[in-house]
N, C-alpha and C positions, 0 to 999 in steps of 0.2 A: 903696360896694360894694352890689350888689343881692342882697338876701337873700330867700329863699323862706320867708315867714313861716309858711305852712301846714305845709311840711315840717319847719321848725324846731320848731314846736309839736308836731307828730306825734312827732318824735324825742324831744323832751323828755318827752312823755307815756309813750312806750315805756320810756324809761330810768327814769322814776319808778315805773312798774308793775313792772319787773324788780327795782328796788331794794326795793320793798315786799315782793315775793314772796321775795326772798333773805333779807330780815330776818326775816320771819315763819317761814321754814324754820329759820333758826338758832335761834329761840326756841321751836321746836316748835309753832307756831301754824298751820302750813300743811303739807299733804302734799307729798311730793317724789317725782317719778318716778324710780324706781331703774333703773339699767342692769342688764343680765343679767350673770351671773358671768363669762362668756367675755370680754365687753367690759371688765369691771373688771380682769380679768387682763391684757388687752392694755394697758390704761392703766398698770397698775403696772409691767409690763415695760418700757414706753416710758420711764417716769420713771426707773427704775433705769438703763436704758441711757444716758439723758442725763446723769444725775448722775455715773456712773462714767466716762463718756467725758470729762467736764470734769475730773475729778480726774486721770485718766491723762494727759490732754493737758497739764495744768499741771505735773505731776511730771516728765513727759518733757522739757518745756521747761527745768525746773530741772536735769535731768540733762545736757542738751546745752549749756545756758548757765548754769552755776552762778553764784549771786550770794551768796557767803558773808558779805558785809557789807552793811548797809543803804545805805551811801553809794553802792554800785554799782547800786542799784535804778533810779536815774534814768538811768544809762547803758544799762541793760537795756531800759527802756521806750523810750528814744530809738532803740535798735537795732530794736525791734519796729515803731516808727512808721516808721522808714526803710524796713524791709522792706515794710510796707503801702503806702507811697507808690510804691515801685518796682514793686510788683505792680499797682497801679492804673494806672500809667503804661506798663505792659507792657514794662518794661525789666529787664535782668538786674541783680540785686543784686551790687554789687562785693564781692569776697572780702575779709574782714577777717583781720587777723593773729590767730592763736590764741595761747593762753597759752604753749603749748610753743614756738612760733616766737619769741615775745617773750623767753622765757627763753633760748633759743638765741642770740638777738641780744645779750643782756646778757653771756652767757658768752664769746662771741667778742670783744666789746669789752673785757671784763676781761682776757682772755688777751693781747690785743694791748698792753694797757697794763702788765700785770704781767710780761710777758715770755713770748712764745710758745715759747721754747726751754727754759724751765724745766719741771721735772716737773709743777708745778701748772698752768702755762699749757698744756702739751700735753694734760693731762687735761681741762682746761676746753674745749679745742677739740674733743676727741673726744666729750665728753658733750654739748656744744652741737650738734654735727652730728647726734647721735642725737635730741636734743630737737626739732630741726628736722624730722626725719623723722616723729617722733611727732606733731608739730603738723600736718604735712601729712595724715597718716593721720586725725587727729581731724577736720580740716576735711572730708575726704571722707566720714567717717562722719556728721557733722552734716548735710551736704548730702543724703546718701542717706536718712537718717532723716526729715528734714524733708519730702522729696518723697513718700517711700513710706509714711510713718506719720502725721506730724503734719498734713499737708495733707488727707488723707481724713477725719481726725477733725474738723478745723475745718470742712470742707465739710458734714459731717453736722450739726454744731451750728448753722452759719450758714445752711444751706439746708433740708435735710429737716426738722430739728427746728423751725425757725421756721414752716414750712408746717403741721406737725402742731399746733403751739401755736395758730396762727391758727384752724385748723378746730375745735380743741377749744373755743376761746372762742366761736366761732359756735354750736357744739353746746350749750354752756352757756346761751347766750342763748335758743336755740330751746327748751330744756327749761324755762327760766323762763317763757317765753311760753306754753308748753303747760300748765304747772301753773297759771299765772294764769287761763287760759281754763277749766281744770277748776274752779278755785275760783269763777269768775264764774258758770259754769253751775250749780254746786251752790247758790250763793246765790239765783240766779234761780228754780230749781225749788222751793227752800224757801219763797221769797216767794209763788210761784204757788200752792203748796199751802195756805199760810196764808190767802191771799185767797179761795181756793175754800171754805175752811172757815168764813168769816164769813157769818152769815145776812143776807139782803137784806130789811130792814124796809120799804124804800120800796115794794115790790110790794104790801104789805098796805094802803097808804093810797090813798084814792080820788083820781083825777086830775080836777081841776076846771078844767084849762086847756084852751083851744080852739086848735087849730093853724090857721093861715091856709091858704087853698087853694093859695097860691103856694109853700108850704114844700116843699122837695125831699125825696126819699126818704132821702138821707143825713142831712139836718138832722133829719128826723123820727126816724130811728133813734138819732141822738145825743141828742135831747131825751128820748126815752123810755128811754134806757139809764140804769140806776142807777149810782151811784158804785162799788158793789161789782163790777158787771159791767165797768165801765170799767177798774177796777184789775186785774181778772182778765185782761182783754184785753191790757192793757199788759204784764203779767208774762209772758203767753203769747208775746207778740212778743219780749220780752227773752230768753226761753228759746230761741226759734227762732234769734235772732241769736247767742246764746252757743254754741249747737250748731254753727252754721255756722262761727264763728270757731275752735271747737275742732277741727273737721274740717280746716280749713286749717292750724292750728298742728301738728296731729298729722302731717299730710303733710310739712310742712317739717322737723319733728323727725326723722321716719323717714328722709327723704332725707339730711339732714346726718349722722345716725348712721351710715348706710351709707358715706358718703364718709370719715368719720373712721375707721371700722373698717378700710377698705381701706388707709388710710395707716398705721394702727397695725400691721396685719399685715405691712406692708413692713419692719418692724423686723427680721424674720428675715433678709431680704436684706442689711440693714445689718450684722448680726452676721457673715454670711458674708464680706462685704467687709472688715470690720475684722479678721477672722481671717486673711485673706490678707495684709493690711497688717502684721499683727503678725508673721507668719512672715518677711516681708521685712525687718522691723526686726531680728529676731533674727539673720538671716543677715548683715546689714550689721554688726551689733554683734560677731558672732563673727569676721567678717573683720577688723574693727578691732583686736580684742584679739589675734588671731593675729599681725597685723603688729607690734603693740607688743611681743609676746613675742619675735618674731624680732629686732627691733631691739635689745631689751635683752640678748638672748643675744650678739649680735654685739658690743655695747658691753662686756659682761663679758669676752669673749675679747680684745678690744683692750686693755682695762685690764690684763689678765693678762700682756700682753707688755711691761709697763713695770715690771720688778722694782725698779728704782731709785726708783720713785715712793714705795714704801712701806717697803722694807727699810731698816733703820737708824734708824727712828723709835723713840724711847724708849717710846712708848705705842702699843698696838695700834690700827690704824685701824678705823673702824666698817665693818661689812659689811651686806649686805641682811638677814642674820639678826638676830634681836633680841639685845640685850645679854646677857640671861640665858642664851640658847642658846650664845652664844660663850663666856661665862664657864664654863658647864658643860663645853663641849667642851675648853676650854683646861685645865681641871682634871683631866679624865679621860684625855686623850690622853697616852700615855707619851712622854717626851723621851729621845732617844738621846744618851748622853754623847758629848762631843767626842773625836774620835780623837786619840790622843797625837801631839803634834807637828804637828797640822794645825789651822790656825785654823778658827773656827766657820763663817765664810762659805765657806771652801774645802771644808769637810766637807759643807756643805749642797749644794754643787754636785757633789761626787764621790759620786753615789748608788751606783755599783757597788762602791765601796770600803767602804761602811757597811752592816753587817748590821742587820736589824731587831732590836728588843729581844726577849730570850728569852721574856718574858711581859708581859702588860699591853696588848698590841695590841687594837684595837677593830675590829669589823666595821661597815661602812657600806653603806647601800643608795643606789644612784645614782638621783637624781631625774630628770635630763635627759641626753640625749646630749651628749657633749662631744668636740670634735675637737681633738686635740693640736696646739699651735702649733709645737712643735719637738720634738727628740728627748728633751728633759729632761722632757716632760709625758707623761701616760698618757691615751690616748683612752678614753672611757667610753661605755657603752651604758645606756640607761635601765633601771632595775629589776634590774640585776646587783648582786651582793654582792662587795665587795673588802675587803682589810685595809688599815687606815690607821694612821699614827703620825706624829709630828712630829720634826723635826731642829732642833738649836740654830741660832739666827740666821735661821730661815726667816720669811718673811712670815706673819703669823698668819692671813691669808686663804687659805693653801695648806697642804696636807698631803702626805705621801708615801703613795702608794697602790700596793698590790701585787695582782696577779692572775696566779696561776701563777708563772712565772719572769720575768714582766715587772713593772717598777715605774717610777714617775715621779711628778711633781708633779700634784696634782689640786686644783681649787678647792673650798673648803669649802661654798660656796653651792650646789654641785651634789650635795651629799651629805646623807643623813639618818643621823646617827650612832646606832647601835644599842647598847643596853646589854649 
């Protein structure tokens, strides 16, 4: 391989000079050119933007692709490598099954094996269908968030920030060169002043030498020049050279500082772009949660149409409310005694024949709108107040609600029981 030895030696010398200057600055043995306050503020804001963009990017990736166990880290990394390869090949990344869709598949297979006609099998099918819809909504949300939010953040870190970092390194080198030139000029001037202060003893001694007629004017001036004058002349030349190098270094530093400053001021445009991306991320997330909410409401209504699934159990089934809330509700909701001669199950269904308890009924605030599935249920509107109580043999997830002269079954999960 053909090497340019002169360039290699020059680069090595520049690197050594910068290293010496940097080391002396760290130990306080050399002066450092300070940037103005506005430039320092731009640098600090750029660093903060970069650091927080990295943190937000990583945490958003965790939100969209959670890895609760370390053993899934390899799979997550493999997925990211796969996305990178497809991006470089300019091909569409194949859609992967989400956790909700995988859960739906397991529930469907379990229902087919345990019996799709059984209450448990029917419920598994219904919940599995909802989980599948949730999984599809999650995939759409991940795709939208990746395009509208994650991609712009990555583009900034891999594009604009790399350019800024490169120009900042160049500016740092230009500053080291400038400070080295300043130090070199300072030393040359100090040496020149010292040489000028030394007395010339040679001028006081007689000259007993004879010059040949053929000696040139240059040789004559050189021979007649004393060591002190020669030294002074050498340091004067060194000062001129150092001043020339300083002017060149100052010009290069100023030019690079201007380039870097323009890039740093562009961070404001980056903030505007990230703000727009953040708003799109919030909109997609709101859409996703709204879809999940509608799917779960539909699922609750569908599960409410299977009274045989829960009625008759010796222990109350769990509900979306906490166990403590259900225990409190069960202890405070009055129980209507069984109508004489009527079994409990029949009394629970004959709502018109059963009067509410004379005392001890509770008020409840409706949390969400509820559409009655049949005539035995009471339609609800969010934020309205109704009277509720329980009947013997009822599903613990349901109560009897009254509003005016109308009454019917209402789901506990749609209510906030008031004291």
